[in-house]
C-alpha positions in Angstrom: 49.7 106.8 48.3 47.4 109.1 47.4 43.9 108.6 47.7 41.0 109.2 45.7 37.5 109.9 45.1 36.6 109.3 42.0 32.6 109.3 41.1 31.4 106.0 39.1 28.4 105.9 37.5 26.8 102.5 38.8 27.4 100.1 36.3 30.7 100.0 37.4 30.4 100.0 40.7 27.9 97.7 40.8 31.7 95.9 38.7 34.1 96.1 41.4 31.5 95.4 43.7 30.4 92.2 41.8 34.5 91.6 42.0 34.9 92.0 45.4 32.0 89.4 46.2 33.4 86.8 44.1 36.6 86.8 45.6 38.7 87.9 42.7 39.8 91.2 44.4 40.3 91.9 48.6 38.1 94.7 48.4 37.0 97.9 45.9 40.6 99.1 46.1 42.6 96.7 44.8 40.5 95.8 41.9 40.1 100.0 41.0 44.0 99.7 41.4 44.8 96.2 39.1 42.5 98.1 37.1 45.0 100.8 36.4 47.8 98.6 36.2 46.4 96.9 33.4 45.7 100.1 31.0 49.0 101.8 32.4 50.3 98.1 31.3 47.9 98.2 27.9 49.6 102.5 27.1 53.7 101.2 27.4 52.6 98.0 25.2 51.1 100.8 22.5 53.9 103.3 22.7 56.7 100.1 22.0 54.3 99.3 18.9 54.0 102.5 17.7 57.4 103.5 18.1 58.9 100.4 16.9 56.4 101.4 13.5 58.0 104.9 13.5 61.5 105.4 11.5 61.6 108.5 13.7 62.9 107.8 16.9 65.0 106.3 18.1 66.7 105.1 21.8 66.1 101.8 23.0 62.6 100.6 23.6 63.5 99.0 26.8 64.4 102.2 27.9 60.4 102.7 26.6 59.8 100.7 28.7 61.1 101.3 32.0 58.8 104.6 32.5 55.8 103.6 32.3 56.9 100.8 35.1 
């Protein structure tokens, strides 16, 4: 696992702290990991939907989804 140091605007830091304080997340890292997982899932869904509309893309959409897991 890699550790990253990322500057955040005050409103995002506040949001992260609220998530931890409310018990929705175990710690700050959990909030960030969860957010990145959700972004990854959204991107995968967008790629699949785009591929379904694109007549020139060939292949198994299940394999495309696996790239993002």
